[in-house]
C-alpha positions as CSV (number, residue, x, y, z in Angstrom):
1,M,-50.1,4.3,13.9
2,R,-47.9,6.6,16.0
3,R,-45.2,3.9,16.0
4,L,-45.4,3.7,12.0
5,L,-44.8,7.5,11.7
6,V,-41.9,7.9,14.2
7,A,-39.2,6.0,12.0
8,P,-39.7,7.8,9.0
9,A,-39.7,11.0,10.7
10,A,-36.2,10.3,12.5
11,V,-34.7,9.3,9.2
12,L,-35.9,12.6,7.6
13,L,-34.5,14.4,10.4
14,V,-30.9,12.7,10.0
15,L,-31.1,13.2,6.2
16,V,-31.9,17.2,6.8
17,V,-29.0,17.2,9.4
18,A,-26.6,15.5,6.9
19,A,-27.6,17.7,4.0
20,V,-26.9,20.5,6.4
21,L,-23.4,19.3,7.2
22,A,-22.8,18.2,3.5
23,R,-22.9,22.1,2.5
24,G,-19.7,22.5,4.7
25,D,-20.5,25.3,6.3
26,I,-19.3,23.9,9.6
27,P,-15.3,24.2,9.6
28,C,-13.7,20.4,10.2
29,E,-11.9,22.1,13.1
30,V,-15.4,22.6,14.7
31,L,-17.1,19.2,13.8
32,A,-14.9,16.5,12.0
33,T,-17.6,14.2,11.4
34,Q,-19.5,15.5,8.5
35,P,-19.4,14.8,4.7
36,A,-17.2,17.6,3.7
37,C,-14.5,16.3,6.3
38,E,-14.6,12.7,5.6
39,V,-13.9,10.3,2.9
40,A,-15.2,6.4,2.4
41,M,-12.9,3.6,2.3
42,R,-14.5,1.1,-0.2
43,P,-13.4,-2.4,-1.2
44,G,-11.3,-1.7,-4.6
45,P,-10.5,-3.4,-7.8
46,I,-8.3,-6.6,-7.4
47,E,-5.8,-7.5,-10.3
48,D,-4.3,-10.6,-11.4
49,T,-0.5,-9.8,-11.3
50,A,0.2,-12.1,-14.0
51,T,-1.2,-9.5,-16.4
52,L,0.9,-6.8,-14.9
53,V,4.4,-8.1,-14.3
54,E,6.8,-9.1,-17.2
55,V,10.6,-10.5,-16.7
56,V,12.4,-10.4,-19.9
57,D,13.8,-13.9,-20.4
58,A,12.3,-15.3,-17.4
59,A,13.4,-19.2,-16.8
60,G,10.1,-19.8,-14.5
61,E,6.9,-20.3,-15.9
62,A,3.4,-18.4,-15.4
63,P,1.7,-19.7,-12.5
64,T,-0.9,-22.4,-12.3
65,G,-3.2,-20.8,-10.3
66,Q,-3.4,-16.8,-9.8
67,L,-1.8,-14.2,-7.5
68,L,-4.0,-11.3,-7.0
69,L,-3.0,-7.9,-5.6
70,T,-6.1,-6.1,-3.8
71,T,-6.9,-2.2,-3.5
72,V,-9.0,0.1,-1.6
73,A,-11.3,2.7,-3.5
74,V,-11.3,6.2,-2.0
75,D,-14.9,7.7,-2.3
76,D,-14.6,11.5,-1.9
77,G,-16.9,14.4,-2.4
78,L,-19.6,12.3,-0.3
79,G,-23.3,13.5,-0.6
80,P,-25.4,13.2,2.6
81,V,-27.2,9.8,1.5
82,E,-23.7,8.3,0.5
83,W,-22.2,9.5,3.8
84,L,-24.7,7.9,5.7
85,R,-24.7,4.6,4.1
86,A,-20.9,4.3,4.2
87,R,-21.2,5.0,8.0
88,A,-23.5,2.3,8.0
89,S,-21.8,-0.4,5.9
90,A,-19.7,-3.3,7.6
91,A,-17.3,-3.2,4.8
92,V,-16.6,0.6,4.4
93,D,-14.7,2.9,6.6
94,V,-15.2,6.4,6.9
95,V,-12.1,8.3,7.8
96,A,-10.8,12.1,8.2
97,R,-10.1,13.4,4.6
98,E,-6.7,14.7,5.7
99,Q,-5.8,11.1,6.3
100,V,-5.9,10.5,2.4
101,F,-5.5,14.1,1.2
102,P,-2.8,16.0,3.5
103,P,-3.7,19.4,4.1
104,G,-2.2,21.6,1.4
105,L,-1.6,19.0,-1.4
106,E,-4.1,19.0,-4.4
107,P,-5.3,15.5,-5.3
108,D,-2.9,15.5,-8.2
109,E,0.0,16.1,-6.0
110,V,-1.1,13.1,-3.8
111,A,-1.6,11.1,-6.9
112,E,2.0,11.8,-7.9
113,Q,3.4,10.8,-4.6
114,N,1.3,7.5,-4.6
115,A,2.8,7.0,-8.0
116,A,6.2,7.4,-6.5
117,L,5.4,5.3,-3.7
118,M,4.4,2.5,-6.5
119,A,7.5,2.9,-8.1
120,D,9.5,2.2,-5.1
121,S,7.6,-0.6,-3.9
122,Q,8.2,-2.1,-7.6
123,L,11.8,-2.0,-7.2
124,N,11.4,-3.1,-3.6
125,A,9.9,-6.1,-4.9
126,T,12.4,-7.2,-7.3
127,V,15.1,-6.6,-4.9
128,A,13.3,-8.9,-2.6
129,A,12.7,-11.7,-4.9
130,L,16.0,-11.4,-6.2
131,A,17.4,-11.9,-2.6
132,H,15.0,-14.7,-1.8
133,L,16.7,-16.3,-4.9
134,G,20.2,-16.0,-3.7
135,V,20.9,-12.9,-5.9
136,E,22.7,-9.9,-4.1
137,L,22.3,-6.3,-5.3
138,T,24.0,-3.1,-4.0
139,G,22.5,0.4,-4.1
140,E,24.0,2.9,-6.4
141,G,22.4,6.2,-4.8
142,A,18.9,7.5,-4.3
143,R,17.2,8.5,-7.3
144,I,14.6,11.7,-7.0
145,A,11.2,10.4,-8.3
146,A,9.4,13.6,-7.4
147,V,9.7,17.2,-6.3
148,T,6.7,18.2,-3.9
149,A,4.9,21.5,-4.4
150,D,6.3,22.8,-0.9
151,A,10.1,21.7,-1.7
152,V,12.6,24.1,0.1
153,T,14.7,24.2,-3.0
154,D,14.6,24.3,-6.9
155,R,17.8,23.0,-7.2
156,L,17.1,19.3,-6.9
157,E,15.6,18.0,-10.1
158,V,13.5,14.7,-11.0
159,D,16.0,12.0,-12.0
160,D,18.9,13.4,-9.9
161,V,20.5,10.7,-8.2
162,L,21.9,11.5,-5.1
163,V,25.3,9.5,-4.2
164,G,26.6,11.7,-1.4
165,A,25.8,14.3,1.4
166,D,28.4,16.4,3.2
167,G,31.2,13.9,2.1
168,Q,29.4,10.5,3.1
169,P,28.3,8.3,0.5
170,I,24.5,7.5,-0.2
171,T,23.7,4.0,-1.6
172,D,19.8,4.0,-1.1
173,S,16.7,6.2,-0.6
174,A,17.0,5.4,3.2
175,G,20.6,6.5,3.2
176,A,19.5,9.9,1.7
177,A,16.3,10.2,4.2
178,A,18.5,9.7,7.0
179,A,21.1,12.5,5.6
180,V,18.3,15.1,5.9
181,Q,16.7,13.7,9.2
182,D,19.7,13.9,11.0
183,G,20.2,17.4,10.1
184,Q,18.4,20.6,11.6
185,P,16.0,23.0,9.8
186,G,18.6,26.0,8.5
187,Q,21.4,23.6,8.4
188,T,23.1,23.6,4.9
189,V,23.7,20.0,3.2
190,A,26.2,19.8,0.4
191,F,24.8,16.8,-1.9
192,E,26.8,15.0,-4.5
193,L,24.6,14.0,-7.5
194,L,24.5,12.6,-11.1
195,R,22.5,14.5,-13.1
196,D,22.6,13.4,-16.9
197,G,25.6,11.1,-16.0
198,R,27.6,13.9,-14.7
199,L,28.7,14.6,-11.2
200,Q,27.5,17.8,-9.6
201,H,27.9,19.4,-6.1
202,V,24.5,21.2,-4.8
203,E,24.1,23.0,-1.4
204,V,20.6,22.8,0.0
205,E,19.4,24.8,3.2
206,L,16.9,22.4,5.1
207,G,13.5,23.5,5.8
208,E,11.0,22.2,8.3
209,S,8.7,19.3,7.9
210,P,5.1,20.8,7.6
211,D,3.8,17.7,9.6
212,R,6.6,17.1,12.0
213,P,7.7,20.4,13.5
214,G,11.7,20.7,14.2
215,Q,12.3,17.8,11.9
216,A,14.5,18.7,8.8
217,Y,12.7,18.6,5.5
218,V,13.5,18.9,1.7
219,G,10.4,17.9,-0.1
220,V,11.6,15.2,-2.6
221,L,10.2,11.6,-3.1
222,L,13.0,9.4,-3.5
223,V,13.7,5.7,-4.7
224,T,17.0,3.6,-4.7
225,E,18.8,3.1,-7.9
226,L,20.3,-0.1,-8.4
227,D,21.9,-1.9,-11.3
228,V,19.3,-4.8,-11.5
229,P,20.6,-7.9,-13.4
230,V,17.4,-9.0,-14.7
231,E,14.7,-6.7,-16.5
232,V,11.5,-6.6,-14.7
233,E,8.6,-4.5,-16.1
234,I,5.5,-3.7,-13.8
235,D,2.4,-1.6,-15.4
236,A,0.5,-1.1,-12.5
237,G,-1.6,1.6,-14.5
238,R,-3.5,3.9,-12.1
239,I,-2.8,1.9,-8.9
240,G,-0.6,3.8,-6.5
241,G,1.1,3.4,-3.0
242,P,3.3,0.7,-1.7
243,S,0.8,-2.1,-0.5
244,A,1.2,-4.3,-3.5
245,G,4.8,-4.6,-2.9
246,L,4.4,-8.3,-1.3
247,M,2.3,-9.9,-4.3
248,F,4.8,-8.2,-6.8
249,A,7.6,-9.9,-5.2
250,L,5.7,-13.3,-5.2
251,T,4.9,-12.8,-8.9
252,I,8.5,-12.0,-9.6
253,V,9.8,-15.2,-7.7
254,E,7.3,-17.3,-9.5
255,L,8.4,-16.1,-12.9
256,L,12.3,-16.3,-12.1
257,D,12.0,-19.6,-10.3
258,E,10.9,-23.2,-11.3
259,V,9.0,-23.8,-8.1
260,D,5.0,-23.1,-8.5
261,V,4.5,-20.9,-5.7
262,T,0.5,-20.7,-6.2
263,G,0.2,-24.8,-6.3
264,G,-2.7,-24.0,-8.8
265,R,-4.8,-21.9,-5.8
266,V,-6.1,-18.4,-6.1
267,I,-3.9,-16.5,-3.7
268,A,-4.7,-12.8,-3.0
269,G,-2.9,-10.5,-0.4
270,T,-1.4,-7.1,0.5
271,G,1.6,-5.8,2.3
272,T,4.5,-3.5,1.6
273,V,8.0,-5.4,1.3
274,D,11.4,-3.5,1.6
275,F,14.9,-4.7,0.2
276,D,15.4,-7.3,2.7
277,G,11.8,-8.7,2.3
278,Q,10.3,-7.7,5.4
279,V,6.5,-7.2,5.0
280,G,5.0,-4.2,6.3
281,A,1.7,-3.0,7.7
282,V,-1.0,-1.5,5.2
283,G,-4.0,0.4,5.4
284,G,-7.7,-1.0,4.4
285,V,-7.3,-4.8,5.0
286,R,-10.7,-5.4,5.6
287,Q,-11.7,-3.7,2.7
288,K,-9.0,-5.8,0.7
289,L,-10.6,-9.0,2.1
290,V,-14.0,-8.1,1.2
291,A,-12.9,-7.5,-2.4
292,A,-11.0,-10.8,-2.2
293,T,-14.4,-12.8,-1.4
294,S,-16.8,-10.8,-3.7
295,R,-15.3,-11.6,-7.1
296,P,-17.9,-12.3,-10.0
297,A,-19.0,-15.9,-9.9
298,S,-17.5,-16.1,-13.4
299,D,-14.1,-15.9,-11.5
300,P,-12.6,-18.6,-9.6
301,P,-12.8,-18.0,-5.6
302,V,-9.8,-16.9,-3.7
303,D,-8.6,-19.6,-1.7
304,V,-5.9,-18.0,0.6
305,F,-5.1,-14.2,1.6
306,L,-1.7,-13.1,2.7
307,V,-1.8,-10.5,5.4
308,P,0.9,-8.7,7.1
309,R,1.3,-9.8,10.9
310,D,0.8,-6.4,12.1
311,N,-2.7,-6.2,10.4
312,L,-4.1,-9.3,12.1
313,D,-6.7,-7.4,14.0
314,Q,-8.3,-5.8,11.1
315,A,-8.4,-9.0,9.3
316,R,-10.1,-11.2,11.8
317,R,-12.9,-8.3,11.6
318,A,-13.5,-8.3,8.1
319,P,-17.0,-9.1,6.7
320,V,-15.8,-11.7,4.2
321,E,-18.7,-13.1,1.8
322,H,-17.3,-16.7,1.7
323,E,-15.0,-18.4,3.7
324,I,-11.1,-17.9,3.1
325,L,-7.6,-19.1,4.8
326,V,-6.0,-16.0,6.0
327,V,-2.4,-16.4,6.6
328,P,-0.3,-13.8,8.6
329,V,3.4,-13.3,7.0
330,D,6.4,-11.6,8.5
331,D,8.7,-11.6,5.3
332,L,8.9,-12.8,1.7
333,N,10.7,-16.0,2.5
334,A,7.9,-16.9,5.1
335,A,5.2,-16.0,2.6
336,V,6.7,-18.7,-0.1
337,A,6.9,-21.3,2.5
338,A,3.6,-20.7,3.7
339,L,2.2,-21.2,0.4
340,G,4.6,-24.1,-0.2
341,T,2.9,-25.9,2.8
342,I,-0.4,-25.0,1.5
343,A,0.4,-26.6,-1.8
344,R,1.3,-29.7,-0.1
345,G,-2.0,-30.0,1.6
346,G,-0.9,-28.6,5.1
347,Q,-1.7,-25.4,6.8
348,P,0.7,-23.0,8.1
349,P,0.3,-23.2,12.0
350,D,-0.5,-19.4,12.8
351,A,-3.1,-19.2,9.9
352,F,-7.0,-19.1,10.5
353,T,-10.1,-19.4,8.5
354,L,-12.2,-16.5,8.0
355,R,-15.9,-17.3,7.7
356,A,-18.6,-15.4,6.0
357,G,-21.0,-13.6,8.3
358,G,-18.3,-13.2,11.1
359,G,-16.3,-15.7,13.3
360,V,-12.9,-17.2,13.0
361,V,-11.6,-20.7,13.0
362,D,-8.3,-21.0,14.4
363,A,-5.8,-23.5,13.0
364,A,-6.7,-26.4,15.8
365,G,-10.1,-26.0,14.6
366,G,-11.2,-23.9,17.4
367,H,-13.8,-21.1,17.1
368,A,-12.5,-17.8,18.3
369,G,-15.5,-15.4,17.9
């Protein structure tokens, strides 16, 4: 009888402690592990990119299969019970709140930044897809997509296109960022910019980054301005951030080329993509794999998941709900080639099968834990 009473008492004690922590009376600097200081990263919705991406006058056809982007849902304002459940779940990561909502930024400001990153990823995906198909593009400047609340000047405005700094040309967002970061806080930079089609000269005194002491800072979000020969429209809705870049790029290739990228399969994935088609690491890979393998029974199951190579460790630990082939990729060309191999009945040499309940089967058929 005693043994039966101990477990409920222990649970009750944990709930009481969690409830006290949930009040937020203890500063995060003193105790970081508490509901008020953490958010839960859960598997989020997945979207068929064919419903989001449109290429006007596209020569290709809609995919015979599906290309799915995957997301992570952020659960903020955790109560004590939700916090304990999140920490106990293999499919949920509980992280410091400041990782998602940087100090000094309101949630709507974070959303604005994520929207700008999404816009940049869409442009990157378009350029990468065109480059894969042999179309070369050149940048025409860096357009200001947003001005942050802590910007050091009010002389730069949304939709200004930066084309020069201290007499040196700016052709893309990376060049504009370098022009700032190569300077020192307190230094003045003379920008050339296009505003409403008219060239203007604006001097800006650089501030100091709130996150990186000693690094020069302005406080604007930039995207590269390009003259793209095709009209690509992407409606991502409320999805923010840059991690859908790879799946957008594959969809644009599918719509512009006559090659069927999917081969009739359901392909999910994640990864940033830059102008050169390089695929970069993202957050929430475990949650995205769980989302991809937990679709409703009415939807066809996901066959393949594309993951940035730098995220392989996280992918191997994902508690998936059904067996799935995981394919690491370095760039867009490699992703298209890997899907072509799979469509022909083969398997990329570095792919592996992730099994429900844990465990990995490598490409040679061996078990890898």
